[in-house]
N, C-alpha and C positions, 0 to 999 in steps of 0.2 A: 252459654257462650253466644255471642252475636255473630251471625254470618256477615260476609262482606256487604251484602245488599241490605243489611239491617234487619233480617228476619229474626224473630224472637219467639221462643216457645214458652208459653205460659200454661202450666199444668194445673188442672182442677181435678175433680173426682172422676171425670170421664176418661175415655181412652185417649192416649197420645198417639201420634202417627206411628210410633214404633210398635204399638200394640194393635195395629190394624189386623184384622183376621179375615182370611178368605174362607168362605163357607160354600159348600155345594157347587164349587166351580163358578160362583157368580162374580168374584172379584169385588164384591161390595164391602163397604167399610163399616166395621162394627161400631165405630163411634157414633153412627147415626141411629142404628137400630137397637142398641144394647138396652135401652130403658124404654118403658112404655108410659103412656100418659097416666098420671094419677090424679084423681079429683082434687087432692089437696093443693096441687100446683096451681090450679085456677082459682082457688079460694083463699090461699095464704097471702093476702096482700091488703094494704090500705092505700087510699088515694086522697088527693086534695080536692076539695069541693070546687065545682065550677071551673074546671080546667078546660080551656078552649083548645080543641084539636082540629087541625086542618083536615085530616082524614081524606086526603086528596089522591093518594097513591095506593096501589094494590101490592106493589113489590118494589124492591130496591136493588140496583146494581151498584156495588161499592167497589170503585177502582182505586186500589192502593198502590201508590208509587213509592215503593220501598227504597230507602236510601236518601230520600228528600231532594226533590228537584229545586232548581234555582228559580224562585218566584219572580225576581226582577229581570230574568231573561225570557220569561214565559208570560204568566198571567198578569203581572204588574210591570211591564217592560219599562226599564229605565235606560236611557241612552247616554253614552259618554264616549270618551276616547277608547274605552275597552270594548265597545260594541263592534263585532265583526260586520263588515259591509254586507255579507251574504245573509245576514239576518233579515235584510230588506224590511226595516221598520216601516209600517204602513198605517195610515189612519183609517179606522172604520168608525165613523162618527167621532165620538170623543175618546175612543179607545185606540191607543197605539199598540200595534200588534207585530210580533215577529213572523212576518209572512214567510220568510225563508225556512222557518222551523215548523210552523203550524199552519201552513197554507190551506190545507183541506178543512181544518177545524174552523178557519175564518169564515167559511160558508155558513156556519151555524151559530155565529155569535148572537144572533137574535134569539136563540134558544138557551143561551147560557146565562147563569147568574154567577158573578165572580166576587168572592169575598176577599178583599185585600187587607183587611184589618185583623186577620187571624193571627193568633199568637199561641205557640206551643208552650208547655210548662217545662219541658226538659229537652236539652239539645244533645241527648245521648240516644243512640239508635234503639237500644233495648227498651228504655223507659218510654221514649216518645212514641215508638210504634205500638207498644202495648197500650199506652194511654189512649191513643186515638181509636183503638179497637175495643176497649172495655169501659171507656168514659170515666176513668178515675185513675188516681195514682196507683201504679202497680205495687208500690211498696207501702201503701196505706193499709188501714185496718181491714178493709174488705178486698184489697187487691188480689190476694192469693186465692180467693174463692169466686172472683168475678167472672161471669160468662162473657163471651164475645157479644157484641151488639146483635150480630146475626142470630145467635142462640136465643136471645130474648125475643127477637122478631118471630123466630120459629115457634117458641112456646106460646106467644100471644096469639098466633094465628091458628093454633091447634084446635080450639073450640069450634071454629068455622069450617074446618076441613070436611070434605065429602069423601065417600068411598072411592071416587074416581081419582082423587088427588094422591097419586102413588109416589110422587117425588118427595125427597127430603125437603124440609122447609128452608134449610140453610145449606148451600152448596158452595164450595170453594174450588176455583179453577186455577191450576198452576200456581197455587198460593204458598207452597212450602209449609213451614211450621208456623202456625198462627195460634192465638188464643182459642180455647175450645169452649166447652159448656160450663166451665167453672163448677160450682156446686150443684147446678141443675142436672137432671138426668142426661146421660150421654146421648140419648135420643136426639137432643137438640144441638149437639156438636156439629161442626162442619163435615159434610160428606165430601171428602177430598177426591178430586179427579184431575188426572193429567190428560189433557186433551189430545185426541188423535182423530184423524179423518174417518176412521172406521167406528168411532164411538167406543162404547163399552162392550167390546167383543166377547168378554167372558160371560155376558148375560145369556149367551146361547151355549148350552151344554155340549161338549165336543162329541158325545155319543148319541145326541139326538133327544128330542122331547120325550119320546116313549121310554127310553132308558132312564132318563132323569126322573120321570114320574114313578117308575118302578123302585128306584132307589129312595125316592121321597117317601113312598108308602112303607118301605122296609125300615127306614130310619124311625118312623113313628111307631111301628110295631116293636122295634128293638128297644127304643128309648122312651116308652110311654110315660115313665115317671117324670121326665123332664118337663112335660106339658101339664102336669097335674098339680103344680105348686107345692108338691111335697118336699122338693129339694130346696125351696127357698127362692128369694127374689132373683138372685143372679141367674139361676137356672131358668126361671120363668122368663127373665129378660132375654136370655139367649134364644129361647123358643120363639119369642116374638121377633127376634132378629131373623131367624130362619124364615118365619112366615112372611115378614116384610120383604126379604130378599126374593122369595118365590113370587110374591105379588109383582115385583118389578120384572122378573123373568117372564111372567105370564101377560105382560102388557107390551104388545109388539111395538107401539109407538115410541116407547121410551128410548130405545137405542138410537133412533133417528134424531132425537133431540141433542144427543152428544156427538153427532156426526156433522161433517161439512164437506162441501164439494171443492174441487180444485179451483173453481171460479170464485167461490166465497173466500177461500184461503188467500187468493191473489188480491181480491178487492179489499180485504181487511189488512193488507200489508205484508202477506206472506211471512208471518212470524207466529211464534207460540202465543204471544199476547193477543194478536189479532184473532187467532183461533179461539182463544178463551172468550172473546167478545162475541164471536159468532154463536158459540154455545150459550153464552149468557142470554143473548137475544132469543134463541130458541126456547130456553127454559122459562123465561118470564112470560113469553107469549103463548105457551102451551096451555096455561090454565090448569096444570096438573100438580100444583101445590108448592112450587118453588117460590118462596117469598123474599129471600135474601140471597143474592149471588155475589160472591166476591171474586174479582179478578185482580191479580197482582202482577205488576211490572217492576222488577228491581233494577239495580244498576245506575241509580241516580246520585251515588255518593262521590261527587266529583271534586275531591280535594286538589286534583291536578288535572291538567290537559282538558279542561272543560270545553274549550273551543277548538280542540284538535280534531279535525275531520277525519284524520287517518288513525286515530286512537281506537282501540277495541271498544271502549266505552266513553262516550262524550255526550254533550247535548244533541249532537247531530245523530249519533247512533240510536239514542233513546227516542228522540222525536220521530225518527224514521219508522219506529215501531208504533209509537203512540198515535201519531197524527192520522194516518189512514184508517187505523182501526176505530178510533174514537169517532171520527167523522162518518164512517160507514155505519156504525151503530146508531148514531143520531139520525142519519138519513133513513135507515131501515125502520126504526121504531116509529118515526114520525109519519111513515107512509103505510104502516100496518094498522088494520082495524084493531081497536082496543078490546079489552074484555068487558068494558062498560059501553052501553049504547051511546053512539054519537061521539066517542072518544077514540084517539089513536093509542097505540101501545106506549108512545112517549108520554102521553097524558097520564097513563096508568102506572108508569114506571119512573121512580125517582132515581136519578143517576148522581152519584157523589164521587168526586175525584179529589183525593187528599194524599199527602205524604205525612211523615211524622213530625217534620219541622221544615224550615226553609234553609237558605244559604246566605252567607255574608254578601253585603251589598257594595256597590261602587267598584273601584278597580280590583283586579284579580290579585290573589296572593302570590308569593314569590315562586310558586310551583305552577302558576297558570291555572289555578282553580279557585273554588269558593269553599269555605269551611262552614261548619254548622252554625245555625242562627235561628233564634226563636220566631222571628217574623216570617210568616208564610202566607200562602193564598190557598183558598178552597174553591172548587168549582162545582156548581149544581146545575142540573138540567131536568126537565120533565117533572112528572109527579105533582103537577099543579103549580110549580114555580112559574113565574111570569116570563122569565128570560129577558135578555137584552138589558140586564141590570148589573151595575157595579156597586158594591157596598164597601165603603172605606176609600179614602184618598190618602196617599202617602207623599212624603217630601220628594225632592228631586232624585234622591238615590234609593228610595224605598225603605228608609230606616224608620222614621217617625211618622205616626199617623197625624194628619192635619185635620181630617174630618171623618168621624166614624160612620156617619150616614145611616145609623139605625137607632132604634128606640133605646137600646141599652147604653148608647153613648160611651162605649168602652171597647177594649179588645174582645174579639170573638174567640172563645176558648173551645177546646175539643168537646167539652160538655155541652156547650151551646149547639154545636153541630149535631151532636147526638140527640138533643132535645128536638131539633128541627126535623131530623129523620124520623124519630118516633111520632111526632105530631103528624107529619105527612102520612104516616102509615096507620094512623088512628090509635096509637098506643099511648097510654097515659104516662108521660115522662116523669111525673111526680110520684109514681107508685113506689111503695115500700113493701117488700115481701117480708113475711114473718116466719118463713120456713128455713132461714139460713142456719148453718151449723154453728155459727158463732153466737146466735141468740141475741144479736144486737139490731136486727132489722136490716134488710138489704135494699138500698135505694137504687132504682134503675139508673138515675143520675144523681149522685150525691149533691145536695144543696138545691135541687130543683124545686123541692116542696116548699122552700121558703123564698123562692124567687131569685136565688143566687145565680142560677143559670136558666135560660129561657130559649124558646125557639125564635128564629129570625122570621117573624111573621111578615116582615116587609117583602120577603121574597115571593109571597103567594098573592 
């Protein structure tokens, strides 16, 4: 079933959100720790020779606007009799901008790359949303076993992890039900967190550290077989889950990363979404192993009352959450020293803003809204992208592309966006794994090995 905001659950061999397990009072999610690294995972692949990778980012913040925002009211503004006056359309160079909706974001246009020639494959929430997050048709041959893009990033970063990197590689903030690790070990599934100003309070045992240490020792004396491999892989995996959970509990700095002050809450827009971007900023800048952080803002499915400022959900309500949070994230990351010498955190962090598809163009429908539409826009910032760039020009209502403005000279598909993300993160987007349960070979991006889908190198 699809939720109203377009959330979609895609189950693989890992743990679903319903199977989250609390262990030793930590509140940590079993979907991250359940499986441990196996050497075969790093060896079971083939690649295409001479693939050029940008390798310009250390991490990615993936902002998913579930429900599909209206691209012609936001990133590809098209004005007509339907345009409310308080959108305050404003020119910033060659870009027309809805200043009344995204005024704070306008201060950072020089940091943004806007892709206006993006085209989804499916205008159904469940299909489009999963497609954007697994880089393939969910109903295709490998759709049922496909991991989330973030799970692939987590796996690919595993070999370079250091003992101090105690955070999960893939963290999902206020994300609801999203694709998980597919056929990959559940270790690489998203570590799901609902943000709170106090962080992950369950990381501190209610009876104190000494009492927890006593219980920890007793557990290992009582259940020694579990850590001896004699009970098989699942038991061994759970033992590693316990160990990884304790490692987080023993790392005092971790909880601060998931916390935020009242001032930060206010500056990021005083919303749950804003809180998620504060935490995302903290995680990627910590250098403690978080490589892919997803933050989700639903509520964009405006079939009616899209311009009704008094409605519970409209462009006004959603932009009031998105605009201050996104602008504050860009401002903070651009002013923070990066993990690489001479760079800022924005240089080191690729930010991607995407929905599952777009919305109909021109005049509104008879309910004062916009319906599902394949044409959409994607926004990138940081991570080596040049910024201040628009790819793709559309006609007067935003329907047809008049100039693609990139080397592919065609519509940009979700697979191309994924290739771009992988390339920026130094991951070979043409890789084909040979360890999949179907025995057919699992392509990170189907068709990339033969050039069907490619990164948008023009952005770098």
